[in-house]
N, C-alpha and C positions, 0 to 999 in steps of 0.2 A: 504494500499499499504506500502510495506517494503522499507526502505532506507538502503543502505550499503555504507559507505564511502570507496571509492576505492583509492583515492589519494588526496593530497592537495599541494598547491604551495604557496610560498611567492615571489611575483614579485615586483621589485622596481617600485615605483609610484611617490612619492614625497620624498624629503629628510626626512628621519625619519619616513615615513609612507608607508610601503609596502602594496600591495594588498594581501589579504589572500583569495585564491580561493580554493574551495572544490568541488570535483567531486564525485557524488553518483550514484550508480546503483540502479534503482528502480525495484521492482518486484511486480506484481499484478496478480491475477487470475480472468479471465473472462470466464464464461461458461466452466469450467474444462480445460482451457488452461492457461498456465503461460506465461505472456508477460513481457518483460524487457524494461526499458526506462532509461533516463538520467536526472539528476538534477545537475545544477551548481549553487553554492552559493558563492557570494562574500561578505565576512564578513566585510570588511572595510566600504563599502557603504550600507551594509545590503540589497543587491538585490539578487534575484535568478530567475532562469528560469527552466522550467520543460518540458520535452518531453517524456510523458508516452507511453507505448505500442508500441515501435518502432520495436521490433523483438521478435520472439519466442526463440531466441538463447541467452543464457547467455553469451557465449563466444563472439558472435558478438557485443553485447552491451558493454562488457568489452574492446574489441578492439576499438570501437568507443570512449569510454572514454579515452583510452590511446592516441588516435589521437588528441582529443580535448585538453588534458592536454599538450601534446607535442607542440601544437600550441598556448598554453596559451589563449584558448577561454574563454571569460567572459560570464556572463549571457546575456548581451546585444547582443552578436554575435551568440548565440547558434542556433537560428532558421535559420539564413542565412547560417551558416556553415553546418548544417545538410541538408539543401536543396541542397547544392552543393555535399555533400557526398553521399546522398541517391538519 
């Protein structure tokens, strides 16, 4: 599975300690079909969440990542937010 960093954010968390959140586009091939997913990594607490194989459209996956970044979604909230969006 390939990972491509799409965007990253520095979000105020505690004085002197921002959250560093990274949003990745995942690409994998299953039975001659390319599928795209999302990974969110929070570097401060060293947590991550993965949602592989969400769509066959790279553009749709990139749009979802943009929405997640705009909403400052962290790894903890990825599953719930995707359930609401999809």
